ZAFIKOL-42270 format. One record per residue (C-alpha): residue in three letters; x, z, y. Coordinates in pm, whole numbers. Layout:
<residu:ALA, X:X, Z:Z, Y:Y> .
...
//
This chain:
<residu:MET, X:-1728, Z:-247, Y:-192> .
<residu:SER, X:-1609, Z:-583, Y:-272> .
<residu:VAL, X:-1280, Z:-657, Y:-110> .
<residu:SER, X:-1116, Z:-1032, Y:-175> .
<residu:SER, X:-732, Z:-1056, Y:-316> .
<residu:PRO, X:-537, Z:-1058, Y:15> .
<residu:PRO, X:-174, Z:-1265, Y:-53> .
<residu:THR, X:76, Z:-1141, Y:-327> .
<residu:GLY, X:287, Z:-857, Y:-150> .
<residu:SER, X:690, Z:-847, Y:-204> .
<residu:ILE, X:860, Z:-775, Y:-486> .
<residu:THR, X:1160, Z:-534, Y:-470> .
<residu:PRO, X:1426, Z:-376, Y:-765> .
<residu:ILE, X:1418, Z:-95, Y:-839> .
<residu:ILE, X:1757, Z:-107, Y:-1069> .
<residu:PRO, X:1936, Z:-451, Y:-1025> .
<residu:GLY, X:1804, Z:-648, Y:-1315> .
<residu:SER, X:1564, Z:-442, Y:-1472> .
<residu:ILE, X:1268, Z:-276, Y:-1304> .
<residu:THR, X:1078, Z:-387, Y:-976> .
<residu:ALA, X:818, Z:-249, Y:-770> .
<residu:ILE, X:577, Z:-457, Y:-665> .
<residu:SER, X:425, Z:-380, Y:-295> .
<residu:ASP, X:148, Z:-525, Y:-209> .
<residu:THR, X:40, Z:-360, Y:132> .
<residu:ALA, X:-220, Z:-658, Y:221> .
<residu:HIS, X:-456, Z:-455, Y:-50> .
<residu:LEU, X:-417, Z:-154, Y:184> .
<residu:VAL, X:-515, Z:-371, Y:519> .
<residu:ALA, X:-760, Z:-506, Y:312> .
<residu:ALA, X:-929, Z:-159, Y:194> .
<residu:ARG, X:-899, Z:-69, Y:523> .
<residu:ALA, X:-1040, Z:-355, Y:684> .
<residu:ALA, X:-1349, Z:-309, Y:400> .
<residu:VAL, X:-1426, Z:49, Y:546> .
<residu:GLY, X:-1416, Z:-21, Y:907> .
<residu:ILE, X:-1120, Z:204, Y:1014> .
<residu:THR, X:-879, Z:199, Y:1261> .
<residu:PRO, X:-478, Z:243, Y:1181> .
<residu:GLN, X:-506, Z:576, Y:1327> .
<residu:ASP, X:-843, Z:730, Y:1140> .
<residu:VAL, X:-582, Z:636, Y:859> .
<residu:ALA, X:-320, Z:858, Y:971> .
<residu:ASP, X:-614, Z:1128, Y:1071> .
<residu:ARG, X:-719, Z:1112, Y:702> .
<residu:MET, X:-406, Z:1133, Y:547> .
<residu:PRO, X:-262, Z:1359, Y:717> .
<residu:GLY, X:13, Z:1124, Y:918> .
<residu:THR, X:100, Z:899, Y:1228> .
<residu:ARG, X:9, Z:587, Y:1291> .
<residu:SER, X:300, Z:492, Y:1317> .
<residu:VAL, X:365, Z:574, Y:940> .
<residu:VAL, X:86, Z:384, Y:809> .
<residu:SER, X:191, Z:86, Y:1081> .
<residu:HIS, X:504, Z:-4, Y:915> .
<residu:LEU, X:358, Z:91, Y:560> .
<residu:GLU, X:98, Z:-195, Y:628> .
<residu:SER, X:373, Z:-413, Y:792> .
<residu:GLY, X:613, Z:-335, Y:524> .
<residu:VAL, X:848, Z:-228, Y:789> .
<residu:HIS, X:878, Z:78, Y:601> .
<residu:SER, X:1060, Z:-103, Y:239> .
<residu:ARG, X:1051, Z:197, Y:29> .
<residu:PRO, X:775, Z:440, Y:52> .
<residu:THR, X:712, Z:756, Y:-124> .
<residu:LEU, X:439, Z:743, Y:-376> .
<residu:THR, X:279, Z:1004, Y:-227> .
<residu:THR, X:276, Z:818, Y:88> .
<residu:ILE, X:92, Z:512, Y:-65> .
<residu:GLU, X:-133, Z:755, Y:-273> .
<residu:ARG, X:-277, Z:932, Y:70> .
<residu:CYS, X:-307, Z:573, Y:287> .
<residu:ALA, X:-480, Z:449, Y:-39> .
<residu:ARG, X:-706, Z:759, Y:-69> .
<residu:ALA, X:-761, Z:790, Y:323> .
<residu:VAL, X:-937, Z:395, Y:259> .
<residu:ARG, X:-1112, Z:503, Y:-56> .
<residu:ALA, X:-915, Z:279, Y:-287> .
<residu:VAL, X:-714, Z:333, Y:-619> .
<residu:ILE, X:-341, Z:313, Y:-694> .
<residu:GLU, X:-264, Z:48, Y:-1032> .
<residu:ILE, X:103, Z:154, Y:-1215> .
<residu:ARG, X:148, Z:-157, Y:-1468> .
<residu:VAL, X:401, Z:-230, Y:-1723> .
<residu:ARG, X:445, Z:-621, Y:-1747> .
<residu:THR, X:676, Z:-800, Y:-2026> .
<residu:ARG, X:942, Z:-988, Y:-1808> .
<residu:ARG, X:812, Z:-1364, Y:-1809> .
//
């Protein structure tokens, strides 16, 4: 399955001045579209509600748990990557 690269997501400081978490919800939307399912289908597979999926995809839910992101990714047959990089 080939998914084109969506735009870069937002960067949210976890501890001001030290660690940041990159939340790239566009990849989840692209993965969902690639498998041809709706937010309700994702919610049913997680399990969860359509509003949780919609909030996650739109960025409204600014601090989702890793478990929520993992369940959503699994529902669209995607994987989560956690990277540690040096500052530029």
